[in-house]
C-alpha positions as CSV (number, residue, x, y, z in Angstrom):
1,P,10.3,26.9,-14.1
2,L,12.6,23.5,-14.8
3,K,11.7,22.3,-11.4
4,A,8.1,23.0,-11.8
5,A,7.7,21.0,-15.0
6,A,10.2,18.3,-14.7
7,P,10.8,15.4,-12.4
8,Y,12.6,16.6,-9.2
9,P,15.8,13.9,-9.8
10,L,15.7,15.5,-13.5
11,Y,15.8,19.1,-11.8
12,L,18.8,18.0,-9.1
13,H,20.7,16.5,-12.3
14,V,20.1,19.7,-14.4
15,K,21.7,22.4,-11.5
16,A,24.3,19.8,-10.7
17,M,25.5,20.4,-14.5
18,E,24.5,23.8,-15.0
19,V,27.8,24.3,-13.3
20,R,29.9,23.9,-16.4
21,C,28.3,26.1,-18.3
22,G,27.3,30.0,-18.1
23,C,23.8,29.3,-20.3
24,R,21.1,28.1,-18.4
25,Y,18.8,25.0,-19.0
26,F,21.1,24.2,-22.4
27,P,22.8,22.2,-23.0
28,A,22.7,21.0,-19.2
29,A,19.1,20.0,-19.8
30,L,20.0,17.5,-23.0
31,I,22.5,16.3,-21.2
32,A,19.9,15.0,-18.1
33,F,17.6,14.4,-20.8
34,L,19.8,12.2,-23.2
35,T,20.3,10.2,-20.2
36,W,16.7,9.7,-19.3
37,C,15.7,9.0,-23.2
38,T,18.0,9.5,-25.6
39,L,16.5,12.7,-27.4
40,V,19.5,13.7,-29.4
41,P,22.2,12.1,-31.5
42,T,24.8,15.4,-30.2
43,I,25.0,17.9,-27.8
44,A,25.9,21.3,-28.4
45,D,28.6,23.0,-26.3
46,C,27.8,25.9,-24.2
47,T,27.6,28.9,-26.6
48,A,24.7,27.3,-28.2
49,D,21.5,29.0,-28.2
50,C,19.9,28.9,-25.3
51,A,16.6,29.9,-26.5
52,A,16.2,27.2,-28.4
53,G,17.4,25.0,-25.6
54,R,14.3,26.1,-23.6
55,V,12.0,25.8,-26.6
56,L,13.0,22.1,-26.9
57,L,13.0,21.5,-23.1
58,Q,8.8,22.5,-22.9
59,R,8.4,20.1,-25.5
60,R,10.0,17.2,-23.7
61,V,9.2,17.8,-20.1
62,A,5.7,16.8,-21.0
63,L,7.0,13.6,-22.5
64,V,8.9,12.8,-19.2
65,E,7.2,11.9,-15.8
66,A,8.3,10.4,-13.0
67,P,7.2,6.9,-12.0
68,L,5.3,6.8,-9.5
69,V,6.5,3.6,-8.3
70,Q,10.3,3.6,-7.8
71,E,12.2,0.5,-8.0
72,F,14.8,-1.0,-5.5
73,T,17.4,-3.6,-5.5
74,T,18.4,-5.6,-2.6
75,E,22.1,-4.3,-2.6
76,M,20.2,-0.6,-2.4
77,Y,18.8,-1.7,1.5
78,Q,20.5,0.0,4.2
79,A,19.5,-0.8,8.0
80,P,18.3,2.4,9.4
81,G,21.2,4.3,11.4
82,P,21.7,6.4,14.1
83,E,20.7,9.4,12.0
84,D,17.6,7.9,11.0
85,Y,16.6,8.0,14.4
86,E,17.7,11.7,15.3
87,I,14.4,13.9,16.4
88,R,13.7,16.3,14.4
89,R,11.6,19.5,13.7
90,C,7.8,18.9,12.6
91,D,8.8,21.2,9.8
92,D,11.5,19.0,8.7
93,L,9.7,16.1,8.6
94,S,6.3,18.1,6.6
95,A,9.5,19.5,4.1
96,L,10.6,15.7,4.1
97,R,7.0,14.6,2.9
98,N,6.5,17.6,0.3
99,E,9.8,17.1,-1.5
100,S,8.3,13.5,-2.4
101,M,4.9,14.6,-3.9
102,L,3.9,13.9,-7.3
103,P,2.4,16.2,-9.6
104,L,-0.9,14.7,-11.5
105,Q,-3.1,15.9,-14.2
106,L,-6.5,14.5,-12.7
107,L,-9.8,13.6,-14.4
108,R,-13.0,14.9,-13.8
109,R,-11.3,17.8,-12.6
110,Q,-14.3,19.9,-12.1
111,Q,-16.3,17.1,-10.8
112,L,-13.1,17.7,-7.7
113,Q,-13.4,21.1,-7.7
114,E,-16.7,21.0,-6.9
115,T,-16.6,18.2,-4.8
116,A,-13.7,20.3,-2.7
117,Q,-15.7,23.5,-2.4
118,E,-18.6,21.7,-1.3
119,Q,-16.6,20.3,1.2
120,L,-15.4,23.7,2.3
121,R,-18.9,25.2,2.6
122,V,-20.3,22.4,4.6
123,A,-16.7,22.9,6.9
124,E,-17.6,26.6,7.2
125,E,-21.2,26.1,8.5
126,R,-19.6,23.5,11.0
127,L,-17.3,26.0,12.2
128,A,-20.1,28.6,12.5
129,R,-22.2,26.1,14.2
130,Q,-18.8,25.8,17.0
131,D,-19.0,21.9,16.3
132,L,-16.6,19.6,17.8
133,N,-12.9,20.2,16.2
134,A,-14.7,22.1,13.4
135,S,-11.5,24.5,13.1
136,L,-9.6,21.5,12.4
137,L,-11.8,20.5,9.8
138,L,-11.9,23.8,8.2
139,K,-7.9,23.7,7.9
140,L,-8.1,20.9,6.0
141,R,-10.6,21.5,3.4
142,E,-8.9,24.6,2.9
143,L,-5.7,22.9,2.0
144,E,-7.4,20.4,-0.3
145,E,-9.5,23.2,-2.1
146,Q,-6.1,24.8,-2.7
147,R,-4.4,21.7,-4.0
148,W,-7.6,19.9,-5.8
149,S,-7.9,23.7,-7.6
150,Q,-4.5,23.2,-9.5
151,E,-3.9,21.7,-12.9
152,R,-1.3,19.2,-12.2
153,V,-2.2,18.3,-8.7
154,P,0.8,17.4,-6.0
155,L,0.0,14.1,-4.5
156,S,2.0,11.7,-1.7
157,L,1.3,8.6,-3.3
158,F,1.8,5.6,-0.6
159,N,0.9,1.8,0.2
160,P,0.7,0.7,-4.1
161,S,-1.2,-2.0,-5.3
162,M,-1.7,-3.0,-8.8
163,V,-3.2,-5.5,-10.9
164,P,-2.6,-6.1,-15.0
165,L,-5.1,-3.6,-16.5
166,P,-7.5,-5.5,-18.5
167,E,-7.1,-5.8,-22.1
168,S,-10.6,-3.9,-23.0
169,W,-9.8,-0.8,-20.9
170,R,-6.5,-0.4,-22.7
171,Q,-6.3,2.7,-24.6
172,S,-3.0,2.7,-25.8
173,P,-0.2,0.0,-26.1
174,E,1.4,1.7,-23.5
175,E,-0.8,1.1,-20.8
176,R,-0.2,-2.0,-18.5
177,W,-1.1,-1.6,-15.0
178,L,-3.7,-0.3,-13.2
179,A,-2.8,0.7,-9.6
180,S,-4.6,2.6,-6.8
181,F,-2.7,4.7,-4.1
182,R,-3.2,6.4,-0.9
183,H,-2.9,10.1,-0.3
184,M,-2.9,11.9,3.1
185,E,-3.6,15.8,3.7
186,L,-2.0,16.6,6.6
187,S,-2.8,20.1,8.8
188,Q,0.0,22.0,9.4
189,I,-1.1,21.7,13.5
190,Y,0.1,19.6,15.7
191,D,-0.5,17.8,18.9
192,R,3.2,18.5,20.9
193,E,2.3,16.1,23.3
194,F,2.9,13.1,20.9
195,F,5.6,14.7,18.5
196,C,4.6,15.9,15.2
197,I,1.4,14.2,15.0
198,P,-0.9,15.8,12.4
199,M,-4.0,17.0,14.5
200,A,-6.4,16.7,11.4
201,I,-5.7,13.9,8.5
202,S,-7.9,13.4,5.6
203,N,-7.4,10.3,3.4
204,V,-8.2,10.1,-0.1
205,M,-7.5,7.0,-2.6
206,V,-6.0,6.9,-6.1
207,L,-6.6,4.9,-9.4
208,A,-4.0,5.1,-12.0
209,V,-3.3,3.5,-15.2
210,L,0.5,3.5,-15.3
211,D,2.8,2.1,-18.5
212,A,5.9,-0.5,-17.9
213,Q,7.8,2.1,-16.1
214,F,5.1,2.8,-13.5
215,R,4.4,6.0,-15.1
216,A,0.5,7.9,-15.2
217,V,-1.1,7.9,-18.1
218,R,-4.3,8.7,-16.8
219,A,-5.6,9.0,-12.9
220,A,-8.3,9.9,-11.0
221,L,-8.9,10.8,-7.1
222,L,-11.4,9.2,-5.0
223,T,-12.5,11.0,-2.3
224,Q,-14.9,10.0,0.6
225,Q,-17.8,11.5,-1.4
226,D,-16.9,8.9,-4.1
227,V,-17.3,5.9,-1.9
228,Q,-20.0,6.9,0.7
229,L,-23.1,9.0,0.6
230,E,-22.4,10.2,4.0
231,R,-21.4,13.6,3.3
232,L,-19.1,13.4,6.3
233,Q,-16.5,10.9,7.7
234,C,-14.3,11.3,11.1
235,Q,-12.7,10.0,13.8
236,E,-11.8,11.7,17.4
237,L,-8.7,10.3,18.5
238,P,-7.0,10.6,21.6
239,G,-6.1,14.3,21.9
240,G,-8.8,15.4,19.5
241,L,-7.4,14.3,16.4
242,V,-9.8,14.7,13.4
243,Y,-9.3,11.6,10.8
244,L,-11.0,11.6,7.7
245,G,-11.8,9.5,4.9
246,P,-11.1,6.1,2.9
247,E,-7.6,4.6,2.8
248,D,-5.4,1.9,2.0
249,P,-7.0,0.2,-1.0
250,R,-6.2,-3.0,-2.2
251,L,-6.9,-4.2,-6.0
252,F,-7.9,-7.2,-6.7
253,C,-9.3,-9.7,-9.6
254,M,-12.6,-12.0,-9.6
255,P,-12.5,-15.2,-11.8
256,G,-14.4,-13.6,-13.9
257,G,-12.8,-10.9,-14.6
258,D,-14.5,-8.2,-12.6
259,V,-11.4,-5.6,-10.8
260,M,-12.4,-5.5,-7.3
261,M,-11.2,-2.8,-4.3
262,L,-11.2,-3.1,-0.5
263,Y,-10.5,-0.7,1.6
264,T,-10.6,0.5,5.2
265,S,-12.8,3.7,6.9
266,R,-14.2,4.5,9.9
267,R,-17.7,4.6,10.3
268,P,-20.2,7.1,9.4
269,S,-21.6,9.6,11.5
270,K,-23.7,12.7,11.1
271,T,-21.5,14.6,14.0
272,L,-17.8,15.3,14.1
273,E,-18.1,13.1,17.3
274,C,-17.6,9.8,15.5
275,R,-18.0,6.3,16.2
276,P,-14.6,4.7,17.2
277,A,-15.2,1.6,14.9
278,G,-13.5,1.1,11.5
279,R,-15.0,-1.0,9.0
280,M,-13.7,-2.7,5.8
281,Y,-15.6,-1.7,2.4
282,S,-15.6,-3.1,-1.6
283,A,-16.4,-1.7,-4.7
284,Q,-16.1,-2.5,-8.3
285,V,-13.5,-0.5,-10.0
286,M,-15.1,0.5,-13.6
287,E,-13.4,1.3,-17.1
288,D,-13.8,5.0,-16.0
289,L,-11.8,4.5,-13.3
290,S,-14.5,5.4,-11.3
291,L,-16.3,2.8,-8.2
292,Q,-19.7,0.9,-8.4
293,G,-21.3,-1.2,-5.8
294,H,-19.4,0.5,-2.8
295,Q,-20.8,-1.1,0.5
296,A,-19.3,-1.8,4.2
297,I,-18.6,-5.4,3.9
298,P,-21.5,-7.6,5.8
299,F,-20.7,-9.9,8.4
300,A,-23.1,-13.3,9.1
301,S,-23.4,-12.4,12.5
302,E,-24.9,-9.1,11.4
303,R,-27.9,-10.9,9.2
304,H,-29.0,-12.3,12.8
305,G,-29.0,-9.0,14.3
306,Q,-26.0,-9.3,16.3
307,P,-23.1,-6.9,16.2
308,P,-20.5,-7.9,13.7
309,A,-17.8,-11.1,15.1
310,I,-16.0,-13.5,13.6
311,A,-16.3,-17.1,15.3
312,G,-18.6,-15.4,17.9
313,K,-15.9,-12.8,18.7
314,A,-16.8,-9.8,18.5
315,L,-14.7,-7.5,16.2
316,G,-12.5,-4.7,17.7
317,G,-12.6,-1.3,17.2
318,W,-10.6,-1.6,14.1
319,E,-10.8,-3.7,10.7
320,K,-8.3,-2.9,8.1
321,N,-5.6,-4.8,5.6
322,W,-7.0,-7.8,4.7
323,G,-5.4,-9.9,2.2
324,P,-8.0,-11.6,-0.4
325,F,-7.0,-14.9,-2.1
326,L,-8.5,-17.2,-4.3
327,Y,-8.7,-20.9,-3.4
328,T,-9.5,-24.0,-5.3
329,D,-11.3,-26.6,-3.2
330,E,-11.1,-30.4,-3.7
331,E,-14.4,-30.3,-6.1
332,G,-12.7,-27.3,-8.1
333,Q,-14.6,-24.6,-6.8
334,E,-13.0,-21.1,-6.7
335,Q,-13.6,-19.3,-3.5
336,L,-12.7,-15.9,-2.5
337,L,-11.0,-15.6,1.1
338,V,-9.4,-12.9,3.0
339,E,-6.6,-13.3,5.7
340,E,-7.8,-11.5,8.6
341,S,-5.3,-12.2,11.6
342,M,-1.8,-13.1,11.7
343,D,-2.1,-14.8,15.2
344,P,-4.2,-16.8,15.4
345,H,-4.2,-17.4,11.5
346,I,-7.6,-16.6,10.9
347,V,-9.4,-16.6,7.0
348,L,-12.7,-15.7,6.4
349,S,-15.0,-16.8,3.6
350,L,-16.4,-13.7,1.6
351,G,-19.5,-15.7,-0.1
352,E,-22.0,-13.6,-2.6
353,D,-22.3,-9.9,-1.6
354,F,-19.3,-10.3,-0.2
355,L,-20.4,-11.7,3.1
356,A,-17.8,-12.5,5.7
357,G,-17.8,-14.5,8.1
358,E,-20.1,-17.6,7.0
359,V,-16.9,-19.9,6.9
360,V,-14.2,-18.8,9.3
361,Y,-10.8,-21.0,9.4
362,N,-9.1,-20.2,12.6
363,S,-5.4,-22.3,13.3
364,T,-2.9,-21.6,15.9
365,S,0.8,-22.9,14.4
366,P,3.7,-24.2,16.8
367,V,5.8,-22.6,14.0
368,L,4.9,-19.6,14.2
369,E,5.0,-19.6,18.1
370,Q,8.7,-20.7,18.1
371,W,9.5,-17.9,15.7
372,I,8.2,-15.0,18.2
373,R,9.8,-16.1,21.1
374,K,13.6,-16.0,19.2
375,K,13.0,-13.4,17.4
376,F,11.4,-11.0,20.2
377,G,12.0,-12.9,23.2
378,R,7.7,-12.0,24.5
379,K,4.5,-12.0,22.7
380,T,3.9,-9.4,20.2
381,R,2.0,-8.0,17.7
382,L,2.0,-9.3,14.0
383,H,-0.2,-7.5,11.2
384,G,-0.8,-8.6,7.5
385,G,-2.8,-7.3,4.6
386,V,-0.4,-8.4,2.0
387,A,-2.7,-11.1,-0.5
388,P,-0.9,-14.4,-0.7
389,L,0.4,-16.1,-3.7
390,L,0.1,-19.5,-4.6
391,F,2.6,-21.5,-5.5
392,T,2.0,-24.7,-6.9
393,E,5.8,-25.8,-7.6
394,S,8.8,-26.5,-5.6
395,L,11.2,-23.4,-4.8
396,P,14.7,-23.5,-5.0
397,G,15.9,-24.7,-1.6
398,V,12.7,-23.9,0.1
399,E,12.0,-27.2,2.3
400,L,8.1,-27.2,1.5
401,Q,6.0,-29.8,-0.1
402,P,3.8,-27.8,-3.1
403,P,1.4,-26.4,-3.0
404,F,1.8,-23.5,-0.2
405,Y,0.9,-20.0,0.1
406,I,3.5,-17.1,0.4
407,S,2.3,-13.6,2.1
408,I,4.3,-11.3,4.2
409,L,3.7,-10.3,7.6
410,H,4.9,-7.3,9.4
411,T,5.5,-5.9,13.6
412,R,6.4,-2.6,14.7
413,H,10.2,-3.0,16.7
414,L,11.5,-0.7,19.4
415,P,15.5,-0.9,18.6
416,S,15.8,0.1,22.4
417,G,13.2,-2.1,23.8
418,G,11.2,0.5,25.5
419,T,8.0,2.3,25.2
420,V,6.7,6.0,24.8
421,R,8.4,8.3,26.8
422,R,6.6,11.5,28.2
423,H,8.0,14.9,26.5
424,G,6.6,14.4,23.2
425,D,10.4,12.5,23.0
426,W,9.6,8.8,21.4
427,D,11.4,5.9,20.9
428,L,11.5,5.7,17.0
429,S,9.9,2.4,16.0
430,V,10.6,0.4,12.8
431,Y,8.8,-1.6,10.6
432,E,9.7,-5.0,10.1
433,N,8.6,-7.4,7.4
434,Y,8.8,-11.2,7.0
435,L,8.1,-13.7,4.6
436,F,6.0,-16.4,5.5
437,A,4.1,-19.4,4.0
438,F,0.9,-21.4,5.0
439,E,-0.8,-24.8,4.0
440,A,-2.9,-24.3,0.7
441,K,-5.8,-25.8,2.4
442,P,-7.9,-25.4,5.4
443,P,-7.3,-24.6,7.9
444,F,-4.5,-22.8,6.1
445,A,-1.9,-23.2,9.1
446,I,1.3,-21.2,9.2
447,V,4.3,-23.4,8.3
448,K,7.3,-21.5,7.9
449,V,8.4,-18.0,8.5
450,G,11.2,-16.1,7.4
451,Q,14.0,-15.7,9.9
452,K,16.1,-12.9,7.5
453,L,14.5,-9.4,7.5
454,L,13.4,-8.4,4.2
455,P,15.3,-5.6,2.6
456,L,12.5,-2.8,2.1
457,L,13.9,0.6,2.2
458,P,11.8,2.2,5.0
459,G,11.2,6.0,4.8
460,R,10.4,8.5,7.7
461,S,7.1,9.4,8.2
462,V,5.4,12.1,9.8
463,F,3.8,9.6,12.5
464,Y,7.4,9.5,13.6
465,C,8.7,6.3,12.8
466,L,10.0,4.6,10.1
467,V,7.8,2.8,7.8
468,A,7.9,0.3,4.8
469,F,4.8,-1.5,4.5
470,P,4.0,-3.7,2.6
471,T,1.1,-3.9,0.3
472,Q,1.3,-6.5,-2.3
473,M,3.4,-9.0,-4.5
474,L,3.0,-10.0,-7.8
475,R,4.8,-12.7,-9.7
476,V,6.6,-11.5,-12.8
477,S,8.8,-11.9,-15.3
478,G,12.1,-10.0,-16.5
479,D,10.6,-7.8,-18.8
480,G,7.4,-6.7,-16.6
481,D,4.8,-9.5,-17.7
482,S,2.8,-11.7,-15.2
483,D,2.9,-14.8,-17.0
484,D,5.8,-17.6,-16.7
485,S,7.2,-15.4,-14.2
486,D,10.4,-15.8,-12.2
487,E,10.4,-12.9,-10.2
488,L,8.7,-11.9,-7.0
489,M,7.5,-8.0,-6.8
490,I,7.2,-6.8,-3.9
491,L,5.1,-3.4,-3.5
492,Y,5.1,-1.1,-0.5
493,G,4.9,2.5,1.2
494,A,7.6,4.3,2.6
495,G,7.6,6.9,5.0
496,D,3.9,7.3,4.4
497,A,4.7,9.3,1.5
498,T,6.2,7.5,-1.5
499,S,5.7,3.7,-3.3
500,R,8.4,1.5,-3.7
501,T,8.8,-1.9,-5.0
502,L,11.6,-4.8,-4.4
503,R,12.0,-7.6,-7.0
504,L,13.3,-10.7,-5.5
505,P,14.5,-14.0,-8.4
506,L,12.5,-16.9,-7.5
507,Q,15.8,-18.6,-7.1
508,R,16.3,-16.5,-3.7
509,L,13.4,-16.7,-1.5
510,H,14.8,-19.3,0.0
511,E,17.0,-16.9,1.9
512,F,13.9,-15.1,3.6
513,L,12.5,-18.6,4.2
514,E,14.9,-20.5,6.1
């Protein structure tokens, strides 16, 4: 009963202390709760009334929730060791992910259950018609219908994004942040050729109001039906994989105060045999944690009847992980821009109706090229996705003239230097993350890249890699306020399963920008 109701770390703490007492749950539970929230002034001995202890426990469990974002420090970082690279069975990887799930009470539960039942009905129809990959789709929908019917829905919340909750939205003094997360529903049917890659994946997004300790006050789950009119959206990847739904939302605030979201999704199709392209989408977040005005972000080239393109070059099969930021030009006008690419460094304008690419800034950087040669010895793919932060003041030890922007780039690195091997045995890759800085004026050229790896603690993913995926940076003070701040808080997803933060004092940023 305790394990089902209480946060998992608390359960482990209680179980460890029960060894001392023959009486279960009391006083061990009280000792654990005293550690968490100082519930009682004294602790009864092991002969105390167990029934009274269980009553108190039941009352207090509802008040103690696990944080949705776990805080880590630089001292907690350990570089991946040999044990992290050991090959594990698929079921072991799934068990690790399941252990990290957090139960949430969700808004609009009846609507969510009706959506799950409708999706399940559609999947059954497609199976009856023997549509492409319909059995995989049905498996996903059965898992979702079972999960979403629970009063407290267990979710793997990762790739977090946060903005301060607007004052007018606050329903209680404890509400502090508005956060978004990604959750994946995975079939336990694997493509053995590619070792433990689930053959069917369904993405959903979660919006949550958090308190100062990153605990959920209220939350809502957003499915593909909440963000697009089409009933089905998927992708047939190599090997016949099915990939559904929206993913990796990014929250940001417009100058007028509106809260906006960017997310990525496969382009919709009426059949399971879907198009290979993915698009970026935008939507406005409303006070009731719903979305309005969601749309595929249009490109300027499309206004002229041409395919989506940037500076005359057609887009590739995937568009994802844009980093939005505000830029004030010489005339004092604020413009919404996004980082679209790292190398070359491409920055796009987002104009009215979020029209992308009317203005394109494209720059190459000798600093970045030299860093790549020194770090990897060869050309490598670099990725972004973290909204840049503007610094208008000098930073201790950072040899840059303000103003400048700071952001994070990442790459996937194979420690052995090898490539994927056959027979289902992969070289396990690991995500590496570095700070970089670029000019605060067009063309926004990169001027500095850190040599030191950011100490983001990775997690083991079911996609057979060690993942620490940064999604956002916030300037915060020691007490969590967002004004006159003295720390950089980096939000990231670990192992495609959990959300974490790393706080770096501004006085230490020079260590990661040398």
